[in-house]
C-alpha positions in Angstrom: 89.2 96.0 94.9 91.8 97.1 97.4 92.1 94.9 100.6 91.6 97.2 103.5 94.3 95.6 105.6 96.9 95.8 102.9 95.9 99.4 102.3 96.5 100.4 105.9 99.8 98.5 106.0 101.2 100.1 102.9 100.1 103.5 104.2 101.9 102.9 107.5 105.0 101.7 105.7 105.1 104.7 103.4 104.1 107.4 105.7 107.4 108.2 107.5 109.4 108.3 104.3 106.9 110.3 102.3 106.4 112.7 105.2 110.1 113.3 105.4 110.3 113.9 101.7 107.4 116.3 101.8 108.9 118.1 104.8 112.2 118.5 102.9 110.3 120.1 100.0 108.5 122.4 102.4 112.0 123.4 103.8 113.0 124.1 100.2 110.3 126.7 100.0 107.4 124.9 98.4 103.9 125.3 99.8 101.9 122.3 101.2 99.5 122.7 98.3 102.3 122.5 95.7 103.8 119.5 97.4 100.5 117.7 97.8 99.6 118.4 94.1 103.0 117.1 93.0 102.6 113.9 95.1 99.2 113.2 93.6 100.4 113.9 90.1 103.4 111.6 90.6 101.2 108.9 92.0 98.8 109.2 89.1 101.6 109.0 86.5 103.1 106.0 88.3 99.8 104.1 88.1 99.4 104.9 84.4 103.0 103.9 83.7 102.4 100.5 85.5 99.3 99.9 83.4 101.3 100.7 80.2 104.2 98.4 81.3 101.7 95.6 82.0 100.2 96.0 78.6 103.6 96.1 76.9 104.6 92.9 78.7 101.5 91.2 77.6 102.0 92.3 73.9 105.6 91.1 74.0 104.5 87.7 75.5 101.8 87.3 72.8 104.3 88.3 70.0 106.8 85.7 71.3 104.1 83.0 71.5 102.9 83.8 68.0 106.4 83.7 66.6 107.0 80.3 68.2 103.9 79.0 66.5 105.0 80.0 63.0 106.4 77.3 60.9 
């Protein structure tokens, strides 16, 4: 569950930079729909990569622990 206060805080902290980036892409000739779709896709990929990284870190930690227990 996402804490509502933290959600608002992170939005506020990201908004100016993300808006500037998106405006720059609009100035480069991309449509708002293209830009929004790209942002959503990048965000989705980032979330998936974080989950994969977390799993990899757990797997490495378990492998190290198992190796230490071997005689």
